[in-house]
Every structure is written in structure tokens, then in C-alpha cells.
FILUMKE-982366 format. One record per residue (C-alpha): residue in three letters; x, y, z. Coordinates in Angstrom, 1 decimal. Each point is the difference from the previous one (the first is absolute). Last residue first. Layout:
<nodes>
[node "ALA", [X, Y, Z]] ...
</nodes>
This chain:
<nodes>
[node "UNK", [79.2, 109.9, 99.6]] [node "UNK", [-0.2, -3.2, 2.0]] [node "UNK", [2.6, -1.5, 1.9]] [node "UNK", [2.4, -3.0, -1.0]] [node "UNK", [1.9, -2.5, 1.9]] [node "UNK", [2.9, -1.7, -1.6]] [node "UNK", [2.5, -3.0, 0.7]] [node "UNK", [3.5, -0.3, 1.1]] [node "UNK", [2.2, -2.8, 1.3]] [node "UNK", [3.3, 1.1, -1.8]] [node "UNK", [0.9, -0.6, -3.4]] [node "UNK", [-2.2, 2.6, -1.6]] [node "UNK", [2.6, 2.9, 0.5]] [node "UNK", [-0.4, 2.4, -2.6]] [node "UNK", [-1.2, 2.7, 2.1]] [node "UNK", [3.1, -0.1, 2.2]] [node "UNK", [-0.7, -1.1, 3.5]] [node "UNK", [-1.3, 1.3, 3.2]] [node "UNK", [-1.5, -1.4, 3.2]] [node "UNK", [-1.5, 2.4, 2.5]] [node "UNK", [-1.0, -1.3, 3.1]] [node "UNK", [-2.9, 2.0, 1.6]] [node "UNK", [-2.9, -2.8, -0.2]] [node "UNK", [2.1, -2.4, 1.7]] [node "UNK", [1.0, -3.4, -1.2]] [node "UNK", [4.0, 0.2, 1.0]] [node "UNK", [-0.5, -1.7, 3.1]] [node "UNK", [-2.2, -2.9, -1.7]] [node "UNK", [2.7, -1.4, -2.3]] [node "UNK", [-0.4, 0.9, -3.5]] [node "UNK", [-0.5, -3.1, -2.4]] [node "UNK", [-3.5, 0.0, -0.8]] [node "UNK", [0.3, 3.6, -0.7]] [node "UNK", [-0.2, 3.4, 1.9]] [node "UNK", [-2.1, 3.2, 0.0]] [node "UNK", [1.4, 3.1, -2.1]] [node "UNK", [2.3, 0.6, -3.0]] [node "UNK", [1.5, 3.3, -0.8]] [node "UNK", [1.7, 0.5, -3.3]] [node "UNK", [3.6, 0.6, -0.4]] [node "UNK", [2.2, 2.8, -1.9]] [node "UNK", [-1.0, 2.9, 2.2]] [node "UNK", [1.4, -0.8, 3.1]] [node "UNK", [2.5, -3.0, -0.6]] [node "UNK", [3.3, 1.3, 1.7]] [node "UNK", [-2.1, 1.1, 3.0]] [node "UNK", [-1.0, -2.9, 1.2]] [node "UNK", [2.0, -3.0, 1.3]] [node "UNK", [3.3, 1.9, -0.7]] [node "UNK", [0.4, 1.9, 3.3]] [node "UNK", [-0.2, -3.2, 2.3]] [node "UNK", [0.7, 2.4, 2.9]] [node "UNK", [-3.5, 1.5, -0.6]] [node "UNK", [-0.7, 2.6, -2.7]] [node "UNK", [-1.9, 3.4, 0.8]] [node "UNK", [-3.1, 0.8, -1.6]] [node "UNK", [-1.7, 2.9, 1.3]] [node "UNK", [-2.9, -0.2, -2.2]] [node "UNK", [-0.6, -3.7, -1.1]] [node "UNK", [2.8, -1.0, -3.0]] [node "UNK", [-1.0, -1.3, -3.2]] [node "UNK", [-0.9, -3.3, -1.5]] [node "UNK", [-2.3, 1.0, -3.0]] [node "UNK", [-3.7, -0.9, 0.6]] [node "UNK", [-2.5, -1.5, -2.3]] [node "UNK", [0.2, -3.0, 2.1]] [node "UNK", [0.7, -3.5, -0.5]] [node "UNK", [-1.2, -2.8, 2.2]] [node "UNK", [2.3, -2.7, 1.8]] [node "UNK", [-1.8, -3.2, -0.2]] [node "UNK", [-2.1, -2.4, 2.1]] [node "UNK", [-2.6, 2.7, 0.5]] [node "UNK", [-1.0, 1.6, 3.1]] [node "UNK", [-3.7, 0.4, -0.4]] [node "UNK", [-1.5, 3.3, -0.2]] [node "UNK", [-2.1, 2.4, 2.0]] [node "UNK", [2.3, -0.7, 3.3]] [node "UNK", [0.5, 3.6, 0.8]] [node "UNK", [3.6, -0.5, 0.0]] [node "UNK", [0.3, -1.6, -3.1]] [node "UNK", [-2.4, 2.4, -2.1]] [node "UNK", [2.0, 3.0, 1.9]] [node "UNK", [3.5, -1.5, -1.4]] [node "UNK", [-1.7, -0.7, -3.3]] [node "UNK", [-1.1, 3.7, -0.7]] [node "UNK", [3.1, 1.4, 1.4]] [node "UNK", [2.1, -2.2, -2.3]] [node "UNK", [-2.2, 1.5, -2.8]] [node "UNK", [-2.3, -2.6, -1.7]] [node "UNK", [0.4, -1.1, -3.5]] [node "UNK", [-2.4, 1.1, -2.5]] [node "UNK", [-3.3, -1.3, -1.6]] [node "UNK", [-1.2, -0.2, -3.5]] [node "UNK", [0.9, -3.7, -0.7]] [node "UNK", [2.3, 1.0, -2.9]] [node "UNK", [1.4, 2.7, 2.0]] [node "UNK", [0.6, -2.2, 3.2]] [node "UNK", [1.4, -2.8, -2.1]] [node "UNK", [2.5, 2.4, -1.0]] [node "UNK", [1.1, 1.4, 3.3]] [node "UNK", [0.3, -3.5, 1.1]] [node "UNK", [2.2, -0.7, -3.0]] [node "UNK", [2.4, 2.5, 0.6]] [node "UNK", [-0.1, -0.6, 3.9]] [node "UNK", [1.2, -3.6, -0.8]] [node "UNK", [-2.5, -3.0, 0.1]] [node "UNK", [1.6, -3.0, 1.7]] [node "UNK", [-3.1, -1.4, 1.8]] [node "UNK", [-4.1, -0.1, -1.1]] [node "UNK", [-2.0, -0.6, 2.9]] [node "UNK", [-1.6, -3.3, 0.2]] [node "UNK", [-3.9, -0.5, -1.7]] [node "UNK", [1.2, -1.0, -3.4]] [node "UNK", [2.5, -2.6, 1.0]] [node "UNK", [2.4, -0.5, -2.7]] [node "UNK", [1.1, -3.5, -1.0]] [node "UNK", [3.1, -0.9, 1.3]] [node "UNK", [3.9, -0.3, -0.7]] [node "UNK", [2.2, -1.0, 2.8]] [node "UNK", [3.6, 1.0, 1.2]] [node "UNK", [-1.0, 3.2, 1.3]] [node "UNK", [-3.5, 1.1, -0.9]] [node "UNK", [-0.1, 0.0, -4.0]] [node "UNK", [-3.6, 0.9, -1.2]] [node "UNK", [-2.3, -1.2, -2.8]] [node "UNK", [-1.6, 1.8, -2.7]] [node "UNK", [-1.7, -2.3, -2.7]] [node "UNK", [0.3, -0.1, -3.7]] [node "UNK", [1.9, -3.0, 0.1]] [node "UNK", [2.4, 1.3, 2.4]] [node "UNK", [0.5, 3.5, 1.1]] [node "UNK", [2.0, 1.1, 2.9]] [node "UNK", [-0.4, 2.4, 2.7]] [node "UNK", [3.2, 0.5, 2.1]] [node "UNK", [0.5, 4.0, -0.7]] [node "UNK", [-3.9, 0.9, 0.2]] [node "UNK", [-1.5, 0.3, -3.4]] [node "UNK", [0.4, 3.2, -2.1]] [node "UNK", [-3.4, 1.2, -1.0]] [node "UNK", [-1.7, -0.7, -3.4]] [node "UNK", [-3.8, -0.4, 0.8]] [node "UNK", [0.8, -3.5, 1.1]] [node "UNK", [2.6, 1.2, 2.4]] [node "UNK", [-2.5, 2.5, 1.4]] [node "UNK", [-2.5, -2.6, 0.4]] [node "UNK", [2.6, -2.5, 1.6]] [node "UNK", [0.5, 2.9, 2.6]] [node "UNK", [-3.7, -0.5, 1.2]] [node "UNK", [0.5, -3.8, 0.3]] [node "UNK", [3.0, 0.2, 1.7]] [node "UNK", [-1.2, 2.3, 2.4]] [node "UNK", [0.4, 3.5, 1.0]] [node "UNK", [0.1, 0.4, 4.0]] [node "UNK", [-2.8, -0.1, 2.0]] [node "UNK", [-2.4, 2.7, 1.6]] [node "UNK", [0.5, 2.2, -2.7]] [node "UNK", [0.6, 3.8, 1.0]] [node "UNK", [-2.6, 2.9, -0.7]] [node "UNK", [1.2, 3.5, 1.3]] [node "UNK", [-1.0, 3.1, 2.2]] [node "UNK", [2.7, 2.5, -0.2]] [node "UNK", [3.1, -0.4, 2.3]] [node "UNK", [1.8, 2.8, 1.9]] [node "UNK", [3.5, -1.2, 1.0]] [node "UNK", [1.4, 0.9, 3.9]] [node "UNK", [3.3, -1.2, 1.0]] [node "UNK", [0.9, -3.3, 1.6]] [node "UNK", [4.1, -0.4, 0.0]] [node "UNK", [2.2, -1.4, -1.0]] [node "UNK", [-1.1, -3.0, -2.5]] [node "UNK", [3.2, 0.6, -2.1]] [node "UNK", [2.0, -0.1, 3.1]] [node "UNK", [-0.9, -4.0, 0.6]] [node "UNK", [-2.1, -0.7, 3.0]] [node "UNK", [0.8, -1.9, 3.1]] [node "UNK", [-1.9, -0.8, 3.3]] [node "UNK", [-3.2, 1.1, -1.4]] [node "UNK", [-2.5, 2.7, 1.7]] [node "UNK", [2.4, 2.3, 1.5]] [node "UNK", [0.7, 2.5, -2.7]] [node "UNK", [-3.1, 0.0, -2.6]] [node "UNK", [0.5, -1.8, -3.3]] [node "UNK", [-0.7, 1.6, -3.0]] [node "UNK", [-3.1, 1.8, -1.6]] [node "UNK", [-2.4, 1.6, 2.8]] [node "UNK", [-3.0, 0.0, -2.3]] [node "UNK", [-2.3, 2.9, -0.1]] [node "UNK", [-3.7, -1.0, -1.2]] [node "UNK", [-1.6, -0.9, -3.2]] [node "UNK", [-2.7, -2.9, 0.4]] [node "UNK", [1.2, -3.2, -1.3]] [node "UNK", [-2.0, -1.9, -2.3]] [node "UNK", [0.2, -3.9, -0.6]] [node "UNK", [0.2, -1.3, -3.3]] [node "UNK", [-1.0, -3.6, -1.3]] [node "UNK", [1.1, -3.4, 0.8]] [node "UNK", [-0.6, -2.3, 2.8]] [node "UNK", [2.6, -2.2, 1.3]] [node "UNK", [3.4, -1.2, -1.4]] [node "UNK", [0.8, -3.9, 0.7]] [node "UNK", [3.0, -0.3, 1.8]] [node "UNK", [3.0, -1.2, -1.6]] [node "UNK", [1.6, -3.5, 1.1]] [node "UNK", [3.6, 0.4, 1.3]] [node "UNK", [3.3, -1.2, -1.6]] [node "UNK", [3.2, 1.4, 2.0]] [node "UNK", [3.1, -1.1, -2.2]] [node "UNK", [-2.1, 0.0, -3.1]] [node "UNK", [2.2, -2.1, -2.4]] [node "UNK", [2.2, 1.9, -2.4]] [node "UNK", [-1.1, 1.9, -2.9]] [node "UNK", [2.6, 2.5, 0.1]] [node "UNK", [-2.4, 2.9, 0.3]] [node "UNK", [-2.0, -1.7, 2.7]] [node "UNK", [3.0, -1.2, 1.9]] [node "UNK", [0.8, 4.1, -0.3]] [node "UNK", [-3.4, 0.5, 1.6]] [node "UNK", [1.0, -1.8, 3.0]] [node "UNK", [3.3, 1.0, 0.2]] [node "UNK", [-1.3, 3.8, -0.2]] [node "UNK", [-2.4, -1.2, 3.0]] [node "UNK", [2.7, -1.2, 2.1]] [node "UNK", [1.8, 3.6, -0.8]] [node "UNK", [-2.9, 1.8, 1.8]] [node "UNK", [0.1, -2.0, 2.9]] [node "UNK", [3.8, 0.6, 0.4]] [node "UNK", [-0.8, 3.7, -0.5]] [node "UNK", [-2.4, -0.1, 3.0]] [node "UNK", [2.5, -2.1, 2.2]] [node "UNK", [3.1, 2.2, -0.6]] [node "UNK", [-2.1, 3.3, 0.5]] [node "UNK", [-1.2, -1.4, 3.2]] [node "UNK", [3.2, -0.9, 1.2]] [node "UNK", [1.3, 3.1, -1.2]] [node "UNK", [-2.7, 2.2, 1.7]] [node "UNK", [0.2, -1.7, 3.1]] [node "UNK", [3.8, 0.5, 0.5]] [node "UNK", [-0.4, 3.7, -0.4]] [node "UNK", [-3.2, 0.1, 2.2]] [node "UNK", [1.7, -1.6, 3.2]] [node "UNK", [-0.3, -3.2, 2.0]] [node "UNK", [2.8, -1.1, 1.9]] [node "UNK", [2.4, -2.4, -2.1]] [node "UNK", [0.7, -3.5, 1.2]] [node "UNK", [-2.9, -2.0, -1.6]] [node "UNK", [0.2, 2.1, -3.0]] [node "UNK", [3.5, -0.9, -0.2]] [node "UNK", [-0.7, -3.8, 0.2]] [node "UNK", [-2.8, 0.4, -2.6]] [node "UNK", [2.8, 1.6, -2.2]] [node "UNK", [2.7, -2.8, 0.6]] 
</nodes>
């Protein structure tokens, strides 16, 4: 019925907004369904072979002025918390080319850090539950299901820090780092951009300002149309059930 109405109705901005909102929101709920299957130990409904991360190390990014956020007219749809691009001055920084790996995080755990949500120790060895399967930990793969609190604790142990959302957006826009397969925590609180005004879906962003942390990037479960450098994902700091990982910056 909706598709039939769309064929009949003349194009207008209001109708386009709600159609796109529904489409993008459905995408987000599909990913939520996916990570809920992980939480409950169900079979992976969309299995995919993980890609191998590239070379490690840091890349240095020069200080500059970033237009943080979405620019009007560049995307067919953006959420209200991305509006609108505004100048942010960034000092030079060094950011890791790749997310933190299982092997790197294991060193932290063996030193007394908290293990990721789905790691299990059996026979003196750490293993990992992926959906309905328990497997050996691949030391070269990015560590997943680390909440913001533990990501921050890892950084303190490693004498590193989390990137700000502006730093991560710039690094992604410049192609300075590889897009990972996990949402990446930032040090930034989820706050409105200057001049924020809620869109018709008023409760999408504004009830969560100040209580959530920003994640950037994408996960292996994120539809391509949501994978853009300006998209702001946000979760409470204790959430490690989502498909999230860690990337760090030099102090």
C-alpha cells in the first residue's frame, strides 16, 4: 500500500523526508536485530567472512579546520543531529591506521583488564563466542564488544587515548585510515551541534544528549547507505553488546 501511494503521490520534500526516515530507521533496526542474535546466542542470520586488517602503526594528520557535520545538499537524507556543518579547529594528531586487535587487547586482559563481553576462559585459554559458536580468538582481528568504559581503560593502560568525533570524522574523510568493520568509540559526548533543531521525529536525538557517547564509522552489519563519515551513532557508555570496537590516538 505504501509503495502504491508513493507511485500516485507527486514528489514533495515532506513525503520524501518520511520515506527516507523510515528506510534508514529500518536499516538501524535490522542491525539491532543482528546484534541481538549475538546477545542471545542465536545463529548468525547474515554470516560474512571478516576481512584481514592492513598494516598497523599510526598516521599523522596535520592540524586544520574541519567542517564537522553534514553539508546541506550533499546527502539525500541526514538525521537532525548531523545538522549542520560548522567549523572546528583541530590540532595535529596521530591516529592508529587500524582498530585495536584481539592480540593487543589480550595483553591488557592478561595484565588485569576486563575481558570483552563474549570472551570465555577455558583450560587456561581465552576463547570467544560469536553468535551460537565458541571459537579460538584470532589475535589479528579487531577486538569487538568492548564498551566505552573499558575502551577508555584500555587506552589509559596502553598510554593512548580515544579520538574525538571530529578527529575520527576527519581521518575517515581524508582516507587516512581504513574503514573498520566495527563502530568505533570516540571520547566525545553526544551533544547537539550549534543551532540544533529537532526534526519531526523529535525523540530521535534530543532525549539522549549528554548521556550517550558518539561512535563513528560502521560495522559489518551496517547497510552501505548509512556508512558515511558524518553519521553519528550513539550509545550509553556501558553498551558493549553492539558491534563496536576501539581505535586509539597517540597522547
